[in-house]
C-alpha positions as CSV (number, residue, x, y, z in Angstrom):
1,M,-95.5,-248.6,-27.9
2,K,-93.0,-249.2,-30.7
3,S,-95.8,-249.0,-33.3
4,K,-97.0,-245.7,-32.0
5,R,-93.4,-244.3,-32.1
6,N,-93.1,-245.4,-35.8
7,V,-96.4,-243.8,-36.7
8,L,-95.3,-240.5,-35.1
9,T,-92.0,-240.7,-36.9
10,N,-93.6,-241.3,-40.2
11,R,-96.1,-238.4,-39.7
12,F,-93.2,-236.0,-38.8
13,A,-91.3,-237.1,-41.9
14,A,-94.3,-236.5,-44.2
15,T,-94.9,-233.1,-42.6
16,E,-91.3,-232.2,-43.2
17,N,-91.4,-233.4,-46.8
18,R,-94.5,-231.3,-47.4
19,S,-92.8,-228.3,-45.9
20,R,-89.8,-228.7,-48.1
21,T,-92.0,-229.2,-51.2
22,N,-94.0,-226.0,-50.4
23,S,-90.7,-224.1,-49.8
24,V,-89.4,-225.2,-53.2
25,R,-92.7,-224.2,-54.8
26,E,-92.7,-220.8,-53.2
27,C,-89.2,-220.2,-54.3
28,A,-90.1,-221.1,-57.9
29,R,-93.1,-218.8,-57.8
30,A,-91.0,-216.0,-56.5
31,R,-88.5,-216.5,-59.2
32,T,-91.2,-216.7,-61.8
33,R,-92.9,-213.6,-60.5
34,G,-89.6,-211.7,-60.7
35,L,-88.7,-212.9,-64.1
36,P,-91.0,-210.5,-66.1
37,V,-89.7,-207.6,-64.2
38,V,-86.1,-208.5,-65.1
39,I,-87.0,-209.0,-68.7
40,L,-88.8,-205.6,-68.8
41,C,-85.8,-203.9,-67.3
42,L,-83.5,-205.5,-69.9
43,L,-85.8,-204.5,-72.7
44,A,-85.9,-200.9,-71.4
45,L,-82.1,-200.8,-71.2
46,C,-81.9,-202.0,-74.8
47,A,-84.4,-199.5,-76.0
48,L,-82.6,-196.5,-74.4
49,P,-79.9,-194.9,-76.6
50,S,-76.5,-195.8,-75.3
51,A,-74.6,-192.9,-73.8
52,N,-71.6,-194.1,-75.6
53,R,-73.3,-194.2,-79.0
54,A,-72.2,-191.1,-80.9
55,Q,-74.8,-188.9,-82.5
56,V,-74.3,-188.0,-86.2
57,P,-74.9,-184.6,-87.8
58,V,-78.3,-184.3,-89.5
59,Y,-78.7,-181.8,-92.3
60,E,-81.5,-180.3,-94.4
61,V,-81.1,-178.7,-97.8
62,T,-83.3,-175.7,-98.5
63,P,-84.4,-175.7,-102.1
64,V,-85.9,-172.2,-102.0
65,E,-82.4,-170.7,-101.3
66,S,-80.5,-173.2,-103.6
67,T,-80.0,-173.5,-107.3
68,I,-78.8,-176.0,-109.9
69,K,-77.5,-174.5,-113.1
70,F,-75.7,-175.6,-116.3
71,D,-73.7,-173.9,-118.9
72,V,-72.3,-175.0,-122.3
73,E,-70.1,-173.1,-124.7
74,S,-71.9,-172.5,-128.0
75,S,-72.2,-170.0,-130.8
76,V,-75.3,-168.7,-129.1
77,P,-75.2,-168.7,-125.2
78,I,-76.9,-171.7,-123.7
79,K,-77.3,-171.4,-120.0
80,G,-80.2,-172.5,-117.8
81,T,-81.5,-173.7,-114.5
82,F,-83.5,-176.7,-113.3
83,E,-86.7,-175.6,-111.5
84,K,-87.6,-179.0,-109.9
85,W,-85.2,-181.1,-107.9
86,N,-84.4,-182.6,-104.5
87,A,-81.1,-182.9,-102.7
88,S,-80.1,-184.6,-99.4
89,L,-76.9,-184.6,-97.4
90,K,-76.5,-187.5,-95.0
91,L,-73.6,-188.6,-92.7
92,S,-73.1,-192.0,-91.2
93,S,-70.6,-190.7,-88.6
94,T,-69.1,-187.5,-87.4
95,D,-66.3,-187.9,-90.0
96,V,-67.1,-185.4,-92.8
97,R,-65.8,-188.0,-95.3
98,S,-68.8,-190.2,-94.5
99,A,-71.1,-187.7,-96.1
100,V,-73.3,-188.8,-99.0
101,L,-74.8,-186.1,-101.3
102,D,-77.8,-187.2,-103.3
103,I,-79.3,-185.0,-106.0
104,E,-82.4,-185.8,-108.2
105,I,-83.4,-183.4,-111.0
106,Q,-86.5,-183.5,-113.1
107,A,-85.2,-183.2,-116.7
108,D,-88.3,-181.5,-118.0
109,S,-87.9,-178.7,-115.6
110,V,-85.0,-177.2,-117.6
111,D,-85.4,-173.5,-118.2
112,T,-83.1,-171.6,-120.6
113,G,-85.4,-168.6,-121.1
114,S,-86.2,-169.9,-124.6
115,R,-89.0,-172.2,-125.3
116,M,-87.2,-173.5,-128.5
117,K,-84.1,-174.3,-126.6
118,N,-86.1,-175.9,-123.7
119,N,-88.0,-178.2,-126.1
120,K,-84.8,-179.2,-127.9
121,L,-83.0,-180.0,-124.6
122,K,-86.0,-182.1,-123.4
123,S,-86.1,-184.1,-126.7
124,K,-84.5,-187.5,-127.5
125,D,-81.4,-185.7,-128.9
126,F,-80.5,-184.4,-125.5
127,F,-82.1,-185.1,-122.1
128,N,-84.7,-187.5,-123.5
129,A,-86.9,-186.3,-120.6
130,K,-89.9,-188.4,-121.6
131,D,-88.1,-191.8,-121.4
132,S,-85.6,-190.8,-118.8
133,P,-87.3,-188.2,-116.6
134,M,-84.6,-188.0,-113.8
135,I,-81.1,-186.7,-113.9
136,T,-79.3,-187.9,-110.8
137,F,-76.0,-187.7,-108.9
138,K,-75.1,-189.8,-105.9
139,S,-71.7,-189.4,-104.3
140,T,-69.9,-192.7,-103.5
141,K,-66.6,-191.3,-102.2
142,V,-65.5,-188.1,-100.5
143,A,-61.9,-186.8,-100.5
144,Q,-61.1,-183.7,-98.5
145,T,-58.7,-181.6,-100.7
146,G,-58.4,-178.5,-98.4
147,P,-59.6,-177.0,-95.2
148,N,-63.2,-176.8,-96.6
149,T,-62.9,-178.2,-100.1
150,F,-63.8,-181.7,-101.3
151,D,-63.9,-183.9,-104.4
152,L,-67.1,-185.9,-104.4
153,E,-66.8,-188.9,-106.7
154,G,-70.2,-190.3,-107.7
155,E,-72.6,-191.9,-110.1
156,F,-74.0,-189.4,-112.6
157,T,-77.0,-190.5,-114.6
158,I,-78.6,-188.7,-117.6
159,R,-80.7,-190.2,-120.4
160,G,-80.5,-193.5,-118.6
161,V,-76.7,-193.6,-119.0
162,T,-74.6,-193.8,-115.8
163,K,-71.0,-192.9,-115.5
164,T,-68.6,-191.9,-112.7
165,E,-68.1,-188.1,-112.4
166,T,-66.5,-185.8,-109.9
167,L,-68.3,-182.8,-108.2
168,T,-65.8,-180.4,-106.7
169,V,-67.3,-178.5,-103.8
170,T,-66.5,-175.8,-101.3
171,D,-68.3,-175.9,-97.9
172,N,-69.1,-172.4,-96.6
173,G,-70.1,-172.6,-93.0
174,K,-67.6,-175.1,-91.4
175,G,-68.5,-175.7,-87.8
176,T,-71.7,-173.7,-87.8
177,T,-75.4,-174.7,-88.0
178,S,-76.1,-173.2,-91.4
179,G,-74.1,-172.5,-94.6
180,S,-73.9,-173.5,-98.2
181,I,-72.2,-175.9,-100.6
182,A,-70.9,-174.5,-104.0
183,G,-69.9,-177.1,-106.5
184,T,-69.0,-177.6,-110.1
185,M,-69.0,-180.8,-112.3
186,A,-68.0,-180.9,-115.9
187,F,-68.9,-183.8,-118.3
188,D,-68.7,-184.6,-122.0
189,R,-72.2,-184.7,-123.4
190,K,-71.3,-187.2,-126.1
191,D,-70.3,-189.7,-123.4
192,Y,-74.0,-189.8,-122.6
193,G,-75.3,-190.1,-126.2
194,M,-76.0,-186.4,-126.8
195,N,-74.4,-186.1,-130.2
196,S,-76.7,-183.6,-131.9
197,N,-76.7,-179.9,-132.2
198,I,-79.5,-177.3,-132.1
199,P,-80.2,-176.0,-135.6
200,F,-78.0,-173.0,-136.5
201,I,-76.2,-173.3,-133.1
202,K,-72.8,-174.9,-132.7
203,I,-72.5,-176.5,-129.3
204,A,-69.3,-177.6,-127.5
205,N,-69.1,-181.1,-126.0
206,R,-68.2,-179.9,-122.5
207,V,-71.1,-179.2,-120.2
208,E,-70.6,-177.6,-116.8
209,V,-73.1,-178.0,-114.0
210,N,-73.0,-175.7,-111.0
211,V,-74.8,-176.4,-107.7
212,S,-75.4,-174.0,-104.8
213,L,-77.1,-175.8,-102.0
214,K,-78.1,-173.9,-98.8
215,W,-78.0,-176.3,-95.8
216,K,-78.9,-176.3,-92.2
217,R,-77.7,-178.7,-89.5
218,V,-80.9,-179.5,-87.6
219,S,-79.4,-181.8,-85.0
220,G,-76.3,-183.6,-83.9
221,P,-72.7,-182.3,-83.5
222,P,-70.7,-180.6,-86.2
223,P,-68.8,-183.0,-88.5
224,V,-65.1,-183.4,-87.9
225,F,-62.9,-182.1,-90.8
226,Q,-59.4,-183.3,-91.5
227,Q,-56.7,-180.8,-90.5
């Protein structure tokens, strides 16, 4: 009788152990099945833009309505434009001082209205367009000097020589979705190795560059100006 009781007790214990083991396995399966769903939810949340993440203004420059010109004092007027160039205006925050203006000009697109002057300016004595095809300016620092005026300090490169110059600009269109930037930069041509003159023409050392860039804010909020 005692032996039968022991057998029944052992069977009950084995059944209970199997039940516990199965319960643990079912819980593990449930946790495992739920895990991918949790991961997917977390990935989806990470992929969505944060509501607190501030948008930045996004601009486009319209070349058709924009111009880049230059002027140098001389015994015979030397003024011209560049026909081929690209410009971009990018901000990393809503602070207007985070703006970066990047201009790339094809040196051989210079047009003074005179073939002789054009060829001379493209030559090694001046732009050296063959060996240094691009004239560039990239702003590195923005200082607001008035309600809508700025000094853009940046790296100016011509003939393969890079120096720091300042482009002084006025932003026309503050707070709107379209407007223009009018800017002037002056530099000494001899600082960049342009020491020659054009035959029979006396040229000053100071060269003035004038930019007029039509812009459009295509997305994002307007930038915040200093008061």
